[in-house]
PAKOLLO-219151 format. One record per residue: residue in one letter; chain; x, y, z of N, C-alpha, C in turn. Coordinates in Angstrom, 2 decimals. Example, Ala and Ser with C-alpha at 12.3 -4.5 7.8 and 13.67 -1.06 7.14 Angstrom:
BEGIN
aa, ch, n.X, n.Y, n.Z, ca.X, ca.Y, ca.Z, c.X, c.Y, c.Z
A, A, 13.19, -5.69, 7.80, 12.30, -4.50, 7.80, 13.20, -3.30, 7.80 .
S, A, 12.85, -2.25, 7.08, 13.67, -1.06, 7.14, 12.90, 0.03, 7.87 .
END
This chain:
BEGIN
aa, ch, n.X, n.Y, n.Z, ca.X, ca.Y, ca.Z, c.X, c.Y, c.Z
M, A, -4.05, 67.82, 10.11, -5.18, 66.36, 10.69, -4.23, 65.08, 10.60 .
K, A, -3.28, 64.30, 9.89, -2.68, 63.90, 9.94, -1.39, 63.96, 11.39 .
V, A, -1.11, 65.00, 11.41, -0.22, 65.39, 12.73, -0.62, 65.20, 14.12 .
S, A, -2.09, 65.83, 14.54, -2.74, 65.53, 15.01, -2.89, 63.75, 16.08 .
V, A, -3.17, 62.71, 14.60, -3.29, 62.09, 15.38, -2.02, 60.75, 15.59 .
L, A, -1.11, 61.47, 15.04, 0.72, 61.40, 15.34, 0.96, 61.93, 16.82 .
G, A, 0.56, 62.66, 17.36, 0.47, 63.13, 17.98, -0.34, 62.25, 19.30 .
A, A, -1.18, 61.93, 19.01, -2.45, 61.71, 19.65, -1.34, 60.20, 20.07 .
G, A, -1.01, 59.38, 18.65, -1.11, 57.41, 18.79, 0.66, 58.32, 19.46 .
T, A, 1.56, 59.21, 19.08, 2.54, 58.80, 20.29, 2.48, 59.41, 21.89 .
A, A, 1.76, 60.59, 22.04, 1.29, 59.98, 23.37, 1.11, 59.09, 23.98 .
G, A, -0.26, 58.03, 23.59, -0.21, 57.52, 24.01, 0.39, 55.87, 23.94 .
A, A, 1.13, 56.34, 23.03, 2.57, 54.96, 23.24, 2.97, 55.35, 24.86 .
G, A, 3.78, 57.06, 24.47, 4.35, 57.13, 25.87, 4.09, 56.94, 27.24 .
L, A, 2.46, 56.74, 27.10, 2.09, 56.37, 28.10, 2.35, 54.62, 28.86 .
W, A, 3.00, 53.39, 27.78, 3.72, 51.96, 28.53, 5.02, 51.95, 28.22 .
T, A, 5.53, 51.28, 29.19, 7.06, 51.11, 28.66, 7.27, 49.21, 27.69 .
A, A, 8.20, 49.27, 27.69, 8.62, 48.29, 26.83, 7.69, 46.84, 27.43 .
S, A, 8.06, 46.70, 28.69, 7.44, 45.07, 28.93, 5.75, 45.42, 28.63 .
E, A, 5.25, 46.96, 29.11, 3.89, 46.91, 29.40, 3.34, 46.99, 28.00 .
V, A, 4.05, 46.34, 27.21, 3.54, 46.94, 25.78, 3.75, 45.25, 25.27 .
A, A, 4.72, 44.31, 25.54, 4.88, 43.38, 24.77, 3.97, 42.62, 25.90 .
A, A, 3.49, 42.88, 27.16, 2.23, 41.57, 27.99, 1.10, 41.58, 27.11 .
I, A, 0.95, 43.64, 26.93, -0.73, 43.15, 25.84, -0.23, 42.57, 24.99 .
V, A, 1.25, 42.59, 24.00, 0.73, 41.88, 22.96, 0.88, 40.58, 22.84 .
G, A, 1.33, 39.69, 24.07, 1.80, 38.19, 24.46, 0.09, 37.78, 24.96 .
A, A, -0.93, 39.09, 25.58, -1.99, 38.85, 25.41, -2.71, 38.75, 24.62 .
L, A, -2.64, 39.21, 23.53, -3.35, 39.61, 22.41, -3.39, 38.62, 22.06 .
V, A, -1.72, 37.55, 21.66, -1.67, 37.04, 20.87, -2.16, 35.21, 21.40 .
A, A, -1.96, 35.60, 22.59, -2.69, 34.08, 23.49, -4.20, 33.92, 23.17 .
I, A, -4.46, 35.37, 22.96, -6.68, 35.81, 23.41, -6.47, 34.73, 21.49 .
A, A, -5.66, 35.34, 20.70, -5.92, 34.59, 19.18, -6.03, 33.08, 18.66 .
G, A, -4.71, 32.88, 19.63, -4.31, 30.89, 19.52, -5.57, 30.66, 20.17 .
L, A, -5.93, 31.29, 20.99, -7.58, 30.75, 21.96, -8.75, 30.18, 21.32 .
I, A, -8.61, 31.54, 20.39, -9.77, 31.41, 19.46, -9.61, 30.50, 18.47 .
I, A, -7.68, 30.17, 17.36, -7.79, 29.57, 16.53, -8.18, 28.31, 16.76 .
T, A, -7.94, 27.75, 17.82, -7.67, 26.54, 18.93, -8.98, 25.93, 19.00 .
W, A, -9.80, 26.98, 18.67, -11.70, 26.35, 19.65, -12.06, 26.32, 18.10 .
Y, A, -11.90, 27.45, 17.58, -12.29, 27.28, 15.86, -12.31, 25.75, 15.51 .
Y, A, -10.82, 25.50, 15.22, -10.52, 24.17, 14.68, -10.82, 22.95, 15.93 .
K, A, -11.32, 22.88, 16.98, -11.80, 21.57, 17.53, -12.64, 21.69, 17.21 .
R, A, -13.68, 22.64, 17.25, -15.82, 22.70, 16.89, -15.24, 22.11, 15.82 .
K, A, -14.56, 22.59, 14.85, -14.57, 21.55, 12.90, -14.64, 20.91, 13.24 .
A, A, -12.94, 19.97, 13.99, -12.57, 18.24, 13.72, -14.01, 17.57, 14.79 .
N, A, -14.75, 18.21, 15.77, -15.17, 17.25, 17.01, -16.59, 17.33, 15.24 .
R, A, -17.47, 17.95, 14.91, -18.21, 18.19, 14.21, -17.80, 17.01, 12.72 .
R, A, -17.08, 16.81, 12.72, -15.84, 15.47, 11.25, -16.33, 14.50, 11.93 .
L, A, -15.79, 14.29, 12.98, -15.65, 12.95, 14.02, -17.42, 12.66, 14.10 .
E, A, -18.28, 13.33, 14.82, -19.45, 13.46, 15.37, -20.28, 12.77, 13.46 .
A, A, -20.19, 13.34, 12.34, -20.69, 13.22, 11.27, -20.02, 11.34, 11.00 .
E, A, -18.70, 11.37, 10.87, -18.30, 10.42, 10.91, -18.96, 9.18, 11.31 .
H, A, -19.24, 9.39, 13.14, -19.54, 8.09, 13.72, -20.62, 8.09, 13.18 .
L, A, -21.66, 8.58, 13.07, -22.87, 8.49, 12.47, -23.35, 7.66, 11.12 .
L, A, -22.27, 7.94, 10.38, -22.06, 6.98, 9.05, -21.69, 5.92, 9.79 .
R, A, -20.76, 5.56, 10.58, -20.52, 4.48, 10.74, -21.42, 3.84, 11.63 .
Q, A, -22.01, 4.43, 12.27, -23.39, 3.38, 13.03, -24.12, 3.06, 12.17 .
Q, A, -24.77, 4.64, 10.99, -25.79, 4.47, 9.59, -25.07, 2.72, 9.23 .
E, A, -24.07, 2.73, 8.89, -23.37, 1.26, 8.20, -23.17, 0.40, 9.17 .
R, A, -23.01, 0.03, 10.05, -23.21, -0.65, 11.04, -24.92, -2.00, 11.57 .
Q, A, -25.74, -0.36, 11.41, -26.76, -0.68, 11.85, -27.27, -1.79, 9.99 .
M, A, -26.70, -0.83, 8.96, -27.13, -2.24, 7.58, -26.61, -2.53, 7.72 .
R, A, -25.43, -3.23, 8.47, -24.96, -4.82, 8.20, -25.17, -5.92, 8.73 .
M, A, -26.06, -4.84, 10.00, -27.09, -5.99, 11.35, -28.00, -6.03, 10.22 .
D, A, -28.41, -5.79, 10.09, -30.10, -5.48, 9.14, -30.03, -7.02, 8.24 .
L, A, -28.72, -6.99, 7.10, -28.43, -7.74, 5.89, -27.96, -8.75, 6.47 .
M, A, -27.33, -8.99, 7.16, -26.99, -10.19, 8.67, -28.50, -10.94, 9.16 .
R, A, -29.30, -10.28, 9.69, -30.16, -10.66, 10.01, -31.35, -11.26, 8.86 .
A, A, -31.11, -10.80, 7.67, -31.82, -10.97, 6.32, -31.64, -12.04, 5.73 .
T, A, -30.00, -12.60, 5.28, -29.50, -13.34, 4.67, -29.05, -15.06, 6.41 .
G, A, -28.43, -14.23, 6.73, -28.19, -15.02, 8.16, -26.90, -15.02, 7.40 .
Q, A, -26.41, -14.31, 7.20, -24.79, -14.30, 7.30, -23.80, -13.50, 7.58 .
P, A, -22.70, -13.30, 8.14, -22.19, -12.13, 7.94, -21.11, -11.50, 6.62 .
H, A, -21.42, -10.07, 6.73, -20.83, -9.47, 5.58, -19.94, -8.64, 5.77 .
T, A, -18.49, -8.50, 4.90, -17.62, -7.81, 5.68, -17.51, -6.69, 4.74 .
A, A, -16.77, -5.36, 5.06, -16.54, -4.10, 4.07, -16.22, -4.31, 2.93 .
C, A, -15.27, -5.09, 2.45, -14.49, -4.89, 1.96, -14.45, -6.55, 1.10 .
E, A, -15.36, -7.07, 0.74, -15.72, -8.56, -0.12, -15.81, -8.12, -0.98 .
T, A, -13.87, -7.94, -1.76, -14.08, -8.35, -3.12, -13.64, -9.62, -3.87 .
R, A, -13.90, -9.79, -4.86, -14.05, -11.07, -5.27, -12.98, -11.38, -6.90 .
T, A, -12.29, -12.02, -6.93, -10.61, -12.47, -8.12, -10.77, -13.30, -9.00 .
D, A, -10.69, -13.25, -10.39, -10.12, -14.68, -10.38, -8.67, -15.12, -10.70 .
F, A, -8.17, -14.77, -9.10, -6.51, -15.51, -8.99, -7.05, -16.99, -8.82 .
G, A, -7.95, -17.17, -8.21, -7.94, -18.00, -7.42, -7.47, -18.12, -5.81 .
A, A, -7.26, -19.24, -5.41, -7.19, -19.70, -3.85, -5.25, -19.38, -4.11 .
L, A, -5.19, -18.70, -3.23, -3.70, -18.26, -2.89, -3.13, -19.72, -2.11 .
E, A, -2.69, -20.61, -2.48, -2.35, -21.87, -1.39, -0.89, -22.35, -2.07 .
L, A, -0.68, -22.72, -0.93, 0.80, -23.23, -1.52, 0.32, -25.05, -2.13 .
Q, A, 0.82, -25.06, -3.71, 0.87, -26.28, -4.44, 2.27, -27.37, -3.55 .
E, A, 2.01, -28.36, -3.35, 2.95, -29.39, -3.03, 2.62, -30.61, -4.14 .
END
């Protein structure tokens, strides 16, 4: 059985020249690259879409808060106990 499989493989491989094998391998590598690129682009698009939705929700929440209080609110409003950082003369 092993000999017949080996013989069939050798006969099949003998039908192609080295340049044909290189062309087939190149085409397979190109197809694999296309599939991998498509997968990661799709994944990145999903991530960017989710991030965009979160930003829209945050913006809407800020707008609602601003309308309710009449004051704008920033994303990073931190208060410290350092006081004003001004030049004292």
